N, C-alpha and C positions, 0 to 999 in steps of 0.2 A: 459505569457511565454509561450512558445510552443517549444516542442523537438518529433520530428517525430521517429517512432521505423522502422528503415530498416530490417533491423535484429535482434534478441537478443541481439548482443553484437556492433551495428551499428546505430547510432542515427545522424540528422539531426536537426538543430536549427540555431537561429541568435544568435546576441553578448551578447544578456544579459542571455542565460540560462552556459554560463561558468562562471557566476558570484556568482551564484546560488551553493555555496558546497554542503549544505545537497543533490541536486536533483543531482549532480555528485553522489555523494555517493550512494543515491538508485541506481542509472544505473550503479554504479560499474564502472566508467569513469575511465581509468588509460592511456589514451591518447586524447590530444585534437587536431587536425587540425583547426588551426587559420586561415582563407583564408582573411584576410585583412588587409590593409596597415598602419592604426592608432589603432585598437582597441588593448590593452593589452591581454597580454598571464597571466594569473593567475599562480600562485607560489602556488601550492598545492602538501601536502607529495606526495611520492608517483605515482605523476601525470605527464608524459610529454607534453609537448605542441613543437607540430609544428608549423613553421610559412610558410605560404604561401603567400608573400605581392605580390600582385594582383590585381588591380583595377577591377571593374565591367562596363571594358570597351569593344568593339568586338574589338576592338585593343591589347587587353591586352594576352599577350601568356602566358595564362594557360594551354596549352598542356606541355609548359614546365617541370611542375609539376607532369602530369597525373602518370607516373611510379614511381615517386619517391614517392608519397602520397600510391600510391595503394599499393605500398609494405610495406611500414612503417603499414596501416592497416590492409593488411594481416598477419603482422609480429606480431602485436600484441596479444599475447596469456595469457597475465596476468588478463586480464577487457574488458570490453566495449573501444570505440572508439565514440567520439562527431566532426564531420566536421561540423564546423559552420563558417557564413560568417556573414554581417551586418542584412541581413532578412532571411537568409537563401531559399531565393529565384534562385540562380542564380550561383554565385561559388561555394558554397559548396552543392548543387546538381548535377553541373557538375563532381565536383573530385570523388563524388559516385558512379558517371554513369560509368565514367571511371575504378573506382575500378572492380563492377559488372560484366563489360565488360572481365576485364584480368584476375579476380581471381574467378570469379561466372560462365565465360563461355558462357555469355547471351549476344544474338545483342544487337544493341543501341536501336531498337525501344521497348524492353523488358525491357531493363536497364530502359528506361526513363518511360514505364508503373508501374515498380516494384516503382521507385522512387515518381513517382504520387498517387498511393496505399495508401503510407503514408504520403505523403504531397501533396497535390491537386493542394495548389497555384503554385507551383515551375514556373518560370519562364527564362529561360536561353537568353541570349542575342545573338544577330544573330554571332558574332563571337566566340561565345562557343561552341555552334553547330556546324559550321563549323571545327571548331578542332576536337571534337568528331566523326564529320566524317571520317575527315583522320586518326583518330587512329581508327576506324572500318573497316575501308581498311588495315591499316595494320595490323591488329590482325586478319581478316580475310577473307582477299582479295576484299569484296564487302561491300555495305553498304544494309540497312533496312531501311532507310527513306531519306525523300526527303523533303528538306528545301525549301520552295518557298521565293524567295527575293521580298522585298516590292516593289510595283509600284512606289512608290515615298518618297524619302530619308526622305524628309524633313517633311513628313507629317504624320500624326497620323497614328497607327496601327488599319486595318479593323477592326469590331466586331467579335468576336468568331461566327465558324460555328453553335454553338449552339444557338444563338442570334436568334430571330424568324423575319423576314422581315416585318411580319404583323403589328409590333408593330408602322408601318409609316399608314400616312393616307392611303386608298384603292383609286383608281379612283371608280366611281356610275357604279355600272352595268348597261345594258340597262331597265331591269326593272324596278330599280330606275329612271331613268333621264325622261323614256317616261312616258309621261300625262296620267293620269288614270283618265276617269270621275267621276266625284262624283255622286252618285247610291244615289237617292234619296228615302225614306222610300213609299212601297205602300201608295195610298190613301184608305183612310176608308172607304166600303161601306156606312155607314149611314152618314147622313150631320147633323152636329151640326152647327149652325150658331152662337153658341153660344162659339165655340173653339176660343182661340186664336190665333191672325193670326200672332204669334210669332211662332208657332210650327215648320215652315219650316228652320228655321234658328239656328237652334241648331248647336253648336260646332262651330262656326264660321271661328274659326282655323284652321280648318281641311279641309285646302285649298291643292288642287294637281296641 
């Protein structure tokens, strides 16, 4: 179970955290934003639940709920707010980022960094990113981030920039591919006819 603290009164999680009533009591949660279609809203005394019935699909209109959810989070003065979806990676972080832009006065770039500081594995789908870009333009008249469309919609996404390319086999350098002569040891001055005739055949596997 993972609950991430965005602010002292705002938390992100997956669908398991709202079912843990002792955890909600410790965090003083009085508002739950349930950004799922099928997961239930638990009924706890003194806890309000707001449903955002949106699927985690690029075509889903999560932006239709940005203002409503942001207003409810901002208006919750009686305790903390928990925003959750199924895994806490796409829908709920997008809703929190919209709130941060509207009521904390930050750009989309800063809102994304803020959320990732508390929950590093968030991963919004492309449709939610586009809706957040439109929301930022509406609030500030400009965009601070740019989302690059994938080259092929049917292909798997490329590895993150932090993944080094050196994990693949590299072509051999010229110093490795050129033939290097085998250097024999210097002949000894003394002549010992009893010396083994196999002395020059040491390490026969070391051939270039």
